C-alpha positions as CSV (number, residue, x, y, z in Angstrom):
1,M,23.3,-4.5,-2.6
2,S,21.8,-7.7,-3.9
3,L,20.7,-8.8,-7.4
4,V,17.0,-9.7,-7.5
5,L,15.4,-11.5,-10.5
6,I,11.7,-10.6,-10.9
7,A,9.5,-12.8,-13.1
8,E,6.0,-11.4,-13.8
9,D,4.1,-11.6,-17.1
10,E,2.0,-8.4,-16.3
11,D,4.1,-5.3,-17.3
12,A,2.4,-3.1,-14.7
13,M,3.2,-5.5,-11.9
14,L,6.8,-6.1,-13.1
15,D,7.4,-2.4,-13.2
16,I,6.1,-1.8,-9.7
17,F,7.9,-4.8,-8.1
18,A,11.1,-3.7,-9.7
19,Q,10.7,-0.1,-8.6
20,I,10.0,-1.2,-5.0
21,V,13.1,-3.5,-4.9
22,E,15.3,-0.8,-6.5
23,D,14.0,1.8,-4.0
24,M,15.2,-0.7,-1.3
25,G,18.8,-0.3,-2.8
26,H,19.0,-3.5,-4.8
27,R,19.6,-4.2,-8.5
28,T,17.0,-6.0,-10.5
29,L,16.7,-8.3,-13.5
30,R,13.3,-8.5,-15.2
31,A,11.7,-11.5,-16.9
32,H,8.2,-11.6,-18.6
33,N,7.8,-15.4,-18.4
34,G,9.3,-18.5,-16.6
35,E,11.6,-19.5,-19.5
36,E,13.1,-16.0,-19.8
37,A,13.6,-16.0,-16.0
38,L,15.4,-19.4,-16.1
39,L,17.7,-18.2,-18.9
40,L,18.5,-15.0,-17.0
41,A,19.2,-16.9,-13.7
42,R,21.6,-19.2,-15.5
43,T,23.4,-16.3,-17.2
44,Q,23.6,-14.1,-14.1
45,P,22.9,-15.9,-10.9
46,P,20.7,-13.8,-8.6
47,D,20.7,-13.4,-4.9
48,L,16.9,-13.7,-4.8
49,V,14.1,-14.7,-7.3
50,V,10.7,-13.1,-6.9
51,S,8.2,-14.8,-9.2
52,D,4.5,-14.9,-10.0
53,H,3.1,-18.4,-10.4
54,M,0.7,-18.2,-13.4
55,M,3.0,-17.2,-16.2
56,P,3.5,-18.4,-19.8
57,R,6.4,-20.7,-20.8
58,R,6.8,-22.1,-17.3
59,T,4.8,-21.4,-14.2
60,G,6.4,-20.0,-11.1
61,M,6.4,-23.5,-9.5
62,E,8.0,-25.0,-12.6
63,L,10.6,-22.3,-12.5
64,L,11.3,-23.0,-8.8
65,R,11.8,-26.7,-9.5
66,E,14.1,-26.0,-12.4
67,L,16.2,-23.8,-10.1
68,R,16.3,-26.4,-7.3
69,A,17.5,-29.0,-9.8
70,D,20.4,-26.8,-10.9
71,A,23.4,-27.3,-8.6
72,A,24.5,-23.7,-9.2
73,L,21.1,-22.2,-8.3
74,R,19.5,-24.5,-5.9
75,E,20.5,-22.3,-2.9
76,V,18.9,-19.1,-4.3
77,P,16.0,-18.0,-2.1
78,F,12.6,-18.0,-3.9
79,L,9.7,-15.7,-3.1
80,L,6.5,-17.0,-4.8
81,L,3.6,-14.7,-5.5
82,S,0.1,-15.9,-6.6
83,A,-3.6,-15.0,-6.4
84,A,-4.2,-18.8,-6.2
85,R,-2.4,-21.3,-3.8
86,P,-0.6,-23.8,-6.1
87,P,0.1,-27.3,-4.9
88,G,3.7,-27.5,-3.5
89,L,4.0,-23.8,-2.6
90,E,5.8,-24.9,0.6
91,E,8.8,-25.7,-1.6
92,A,9.3,-21.9,-2.0
93,T,11.3,-20.0,0.6
94,A,8.3,-17.8,1.2
95,F,4.8,-17.2,-0.3
96,L,2.7,-14.1,-0.6
97,A,-0.9,-14.0,-1.8
98,K,-1.9,-11.4,-4.3
99,P,-2.9,-8.6,-4.0
100,V,0.4,-7.9,-2.1
101,D,0.7,-5.2,0.5
102,L,3.6,-2.8,0.0
103,D,5.1,-3.1,3.5
104,T,4.5,-6.9,3.5
105,F,6.4,-7.3,0.2
106,E,9.3,-5.2,1.4
107,R,9.5,-7.1,4.6
108,A,9.4,-10.5,2.8
109,V,12.2,-9.4,0.4
110,R,14.4,-8.4,3.4
111,Q,13.7,-11.7,5.2
112,V,14.1,-14.0,2.3
113,L,17.4,-12.5,1.3
114,R,18.7,-13.6,4.7
115,V,17.5,-17.2,4.7
116,R,18.2,-20.5,2.8
117,P,15.6,-22.3,0.8
118,P,13.6,-25.0,2.7
119,D,14.7,-28.6,2.4
120,V,11.5,-29.9,0.8
121,E,11.4,-32.6,-1.8
122,P,9.2,-31.7,-4.8
123,R,6.0,-33.6,-4.7
124,A,4.7,-35.6,-7.6
125,K,1.6,-34.1,-9.1
126,A,-1.4,-36.2,-8.2
127,P,-3.6,-37.3,-11.0
128,A,-6.9,-35.6,-11.1
129,A,-9.6,-37.9,-9.9
130,D,-12.4,-35.7,-11.2
131,P,-11.7,-34.0,-14.6
132,G,-14.7,-31.7,-14.1
133,G,-13.6,-30.6,-10.7
134,A,-10.0,-30.0,-12.0
135,L,-11.4,-27.9,-14.8
136,R,-13.5,-25.9,-12.3
137,E,-10.4,-25.4,-10.0
138,E,-8.3,-24.3,-13.0
139,M,-11.1,-21.8,-13.9
140,L,-11.1,-20.4,-10.4
141,N,-7.3,-20.0,-10.4
142,W,-7.6,-18.2,-13.8
143,V,-10.2,-15.8,-12.4
144,A,-8.1,-15.2,-9.3
145,H,-5.1,-14.4,-11.4
146,E,-6.9,-12.2,-14.0
147,I,-8.7,-10.1,-11.4
148,K,-6.3,-10.0,-8.5
149,T,-3.2,-9.2,-10.6
150,P,-4.5,-5.8,-11.8
151,L,-5.9,-5.3,-8.3
152,S,-2.5,-5.9,-6.8
153,S,-0.9,-3.5,-9.2
154,A,-3.5,-0.8,-8.4
155,R,-3.1,-1.3,-4.7
156,L,0.7,-1.1,-4.7
157,N,0.6,2.1,-6.8
158,A,-1.9,3.6,-4.4
159,Q,0.3,2.8,-1.5
160,M,3.3,4.3,-3.3
161,L,1.2,7.5,-3.8
162,L,0.3,7.6,-0.1
163,R,4.0,7.1,0.9
164,R,5.1,10.0,-1.3
165,Q,2.2,12.2,-0.3
166,A,3.2,11.8,3.3
167,A,6.3,13.9,2.6
168,R,4.2,16.6,0.9
169,A,1.6,16.7,3.6
170,D,-1.3,17.4,1.3
171,P,-4.3,16.2,3.3
172,E,-6.7,16.4,0.3
173,E,-4.6,14.3,-2.0
174,R,-4.0,11.8,0.8
175,R,-7.7,11.5,1.5
176,H,-8.4,10.7,-2.2
177,A,-5.6,8.1,-2.2
178,E,-7.0,6.5,1.0
179,V,-10.4,6.2,-0.6
180,I,-9.0,4.5,-3.6
181,L,-7.1,2.1,-1.3
182,R,-10.2,1.3,0.7
183,Q,-12.3,0.6,-2.4
184,L,-9.6,-1.7,-3.8
185,D,-9.5,-3.6,-0.6
186,R,-13.3,-3.9,-0.7
187,M,-13.1,-5.2,-4.3
188,N,-10.4,-7.7,-3.3
189,G,-12.5,-8.9,-0.4
190,L,-15.4,-9.5,-2.7
191,V,-13.3,-11.5,-5.2
192,T,-11.7,-13.5,-2.3
193,S,-15.1,-14.3,-0.8
194,I,-16.6,-15.4,-4.2
195,L,-13.6,-17.7,-4.8
196,D,-13.7,-19.1,-1.2
197,A,-17.4,-19.8,-1.5
198,A,-17.0,-21.6,-4.7
199,R,-14.2,-23.8,-3.3
200,L,-16.2,-24.5,-0.2
201,S,-19.2,-25.7,-2.3
202,D,-16.8,-28.0,-4.2
203,G,-15.1,-29.2,-1.0
204,K,-11.8,-27.8,-2.4
205,M,-10.8,-25.5,0.5
206,V,-7.8,-27.0,2.3
207,L,-6.5,-25.8,5.7
208,R,-2.8,-25.4,6.5
209,Q,-2.8,-25.9,10.2
210,E,0.3,-25.4,12.3
211,P,0.9,-25.3,16.0
212,G,1.1,-21.8,17.5
213,D,0.4,-19.6,20.5
214,F,-3.2,-18.6,19.9
215,A,-3.2,-16.0,22.6
216,S,-0.3,-14.2,21.1
217,F,-1.9,-14.5,17.6
218,L,-5.1,-13.0,19.0
219,Q,-3.1,-10.1,20.6
220,G,-1.6,-9.4,17.2
221,V,-4.9,-9.3,15.4
222,V,-6.4,-6.9,18.0
223,Q,-3.4,-4.6,17.8
224,E,-3.7,-4.4,14.0
225,W,-7.3,-3.3,14.5
226,R,-6.4,-0.7,17.1
227,E,-4.0,0.8,14.6
228,L,-6.5,0.5,11.8
229,Q,-9.5,2.0,13.8
230,P,-7.9,4.2,16.5
231,Q,-11.4,5.8,17.2
232,V,-12.7,2.4,18.4
233,D,-12.0,1.0,21.9
234,F,-10.9,-2.6,21.4
235,S,-10.5,-4.6,24.7
236,L,-9.1,-8.1,25.0
237,E,-9.4,-10.3,28.0
238,G,-8.1,-13.8,28.7
239,A,-5.1,-13.7,26.4
240,E,-2.4,-13.1,29.0
241,Q,-1.1,-16.7,29.1
242,P,0.2,-18.7,26.1
243,L,-2.4,-21.0,24.6
244,P,-1.0,-23.7,22.2
245,L,-3.4,-24.4,19.3
246,S,-3.2,-26.0,15.9
247,F,-4.8,-23.7,13.4
248,D,-4.6,-22.1,9.9
249,A,-3.5,-18.6,10.9
250,E,-4.4,-17.0,7.5
251,R,-8.0,-18.5,7.6
252,V,-8.6,-17.8,11.3
253,R,-7.4,-14.2,10.8
254,S,-10.0,-13.8,8.0
255,V,-12.7,-15.1,10.4
256,L,-11.7,-12.7,13.1
257,N,-11.4,-9.8,10.7
258,N,-14.9,-10.5,9.4
259,L,-16.3,-10.5,13.0
260,L,-14.4,-7.4,14.0
261,S,-15.3,-5.5,10.8
262,N,-19.0,-6.2,11.5
263,A,-18.7,-5.2,15.1
264,V,-17.2,-1.9,14.0
265,K,-19.7,-1.3,11.2
266,Y,-22.8,-2.1,13.3
267,G,-21.4,-1.3,16.7
268,G,-23.3,2.0,17.1
269,A,-22.1,5.3,18.5
270,G,-20.3,3.7,21.5
271,K,-17.4,2.6,19.3
272,R,-16.5,-0.2,21.7
273,V,-15.7,-3.8,20.8
274,E,-14.9,-6.5,23.4
275,L,-13.0,-9.7,22.8
276,V,-12.8,-12.4,25.5
277,L,-10.7,-15.6,25.1
278,S,-11.9,-18.4,27.3
279,L,-11.7,-22.2,27.6
280,S,-14.5,-24.8,27.6
281,P,-14.0,-28.6,27.6
282,G,-11.8,-29.3,24.6
283,L,-12.2,-25.9,23.1
284,A,-10.7,-22.4,22.9
285,V,-13.5,-19.8,22.6
286,V,-13.2,-16.3,21.3
287,H,-16.2,-14.0,22.0
288,V,-16.5,-10.8,20.0
289,R,-19.1,-8.5,21.4
290,D,-20.5,-5.1,20.3
291,W,-23.2,-2.8,21.8
292,G,-24.7,-1.7,18.5
293,Q,-28.0,-2.2,16.7
294,G,-28.2,-5.9,17.1
295,I,-30.0,-8.5,15.0
296,A,-33.7,-9.5,15.1
297,A,-34.3,-12.9,16.7
298,S,-35.9,-14.2,13.5
299,E,-32.8,-13.3,11.6
300,V,-30.2,-15.0,13.8
301,P,-30.7,-18.6,12.6
302,N,-30.1,-17.5,9.0
303,I,-27.1,-15.2,9.2
304,F,-24.6,-18.0,8.4
305,N,-26.5,-18.9,5.2
306,R,-24.8,-18.1,1.9
307,F,-25.9,-14.7,0.4
308,H,-28.0,-13.9,3.5
309,R,-28.0,-10.2,4.5
310,A,-29.9,-9.3,7.7
311,E,-32.4,-6.5,7.8
312,G,-30.9,-3.3,8.9
313,S,-27.6,-4.0,7.2
314,G,-28.4,-1.2,4.7
315,G,-27.8,-3.5,1.8
316,S,-24.0,-3.4,2.4
317,G,-21.9,-6.6,2.2
318,H,-22.3,-9.5,-0.1
319,G,-23.8,-12.1,2.2
320,L,-20.8,-14.4,2.1
321,G,-18.6,-13.3,5.0
322,L,-20.3,-15.1,7.8
323,Y,-21.0,-18.1,5.6
324,I,-17.3,-18.5,4.9
325,A,-16.3,-17.8,8.5
326,S,-18.7,-20.5,9.8
327,A,-17.4,-23.0,7.2
328,I,-13.7,-22.3,8.2
329,A,-14.6,-22.9,11.9
330,R,-16.2,-26.2,11.0
331,L,-13.2,-27.2,8.9
332,H,-11.1,-26.7,12.0
333,G,-13.5,-29.0,13.9
334,G,-15.0,-26.0,15.7
335,S,-18.0,-23.8,15.2
336,L,-19.2,-20.2,15.0
337,S,-22.4,-19.0,16.7
338,A,-24.2,-15.7,17.5
339,K,-26.4,-14.3,20.2
340,S,-28.1,-11.0,19.5
341,S,-31.1,-8.8,20.3
342,L,-32.3,-5.7,18.6
343,G,-30.9,-2.6,20.2
344,E,-28.6,-4.5,22.5
345,G,-25.7,-5.5,20.3
346,S,-24.3,-8.9,19.2
347,T,-21.9,-11.5,20.5
348,F,-20.2,-13.9,18.1
349,S,-18.4,-16.9,19.5
350,L,-15.7,-18.7,17.6
351,R,-14.8,-22.2,19.0
352,L,-11.6,-24.0,18.0
353,P,-10.4,-27.4,19.3
354,L,-7.5,-27.5,21.8
355,M,-4.4,-29.4,20.9
356,R,-4.5,-33.0,22.1
């Protein structure tokens, strides 16, 4: 049994995080701001600190740096949670973006309790070159926090309901809880897309590229979709051998999730989606194909425009998904393109540069 200090200024989030950790068999200390968390840590040193970032009386990053400067507390693992991505987050042992998934949170707590904090020197805060841009970024972070924090709380509570309903085997209650969860995910996707679009227009989106096996990564994404949509036949070709690539896994996952979501949504009655990983000079290419309703030739040149929704989409979506996906591909030095014909389905091709 470990002692876990949880710092969160939203009571609903503090309660649900503490409940989850206690259900895992650990003891908890609760703090409503960064200053209170620091005092509790110095009074009763914890085995793990779980902290939100945007809090009064010390942010999560300020709390982390105070702990790292204290000889008695510098080895305590630190799990940072935030709807935004604060500068220096790599100084934390681990980071989770809000809204947090229940299983992901439990897994992170278990992993972080077993590891030492990273050996990272705190970075000096760079002066803002553009006061107007800094103010806009601060506003975006505030919006992310104020909207995604209650979303995260609602989502975790819905997942807790689903977990408990599984034992009671009440299909009607479970169906209602699943609908709530889907709508919360839809709302979170909309908020994320709006914030990403704003950062793209300001040139503020920053990639965190790391070397990795892209073939294995792609296999994992496809497996997640097979579990999420068991009624759909997802096939993957060309990912049998390792393919080293430098990419931002979180951002590329969001691109692939957008393409796969569209392929499932507009794929027609056949319920078949094909992914093919291939190589062209200097590039790794992922083709995502469906055999659904397709897109009119006149629409194809416009589908990557901001707020554009193709005819036949039924008015669903917010017109930002493909715009953001295309921008993320370009930030990697690659591209995203589409080929489609009405009644014959669509093929989207994501190109990412190979490692030199």
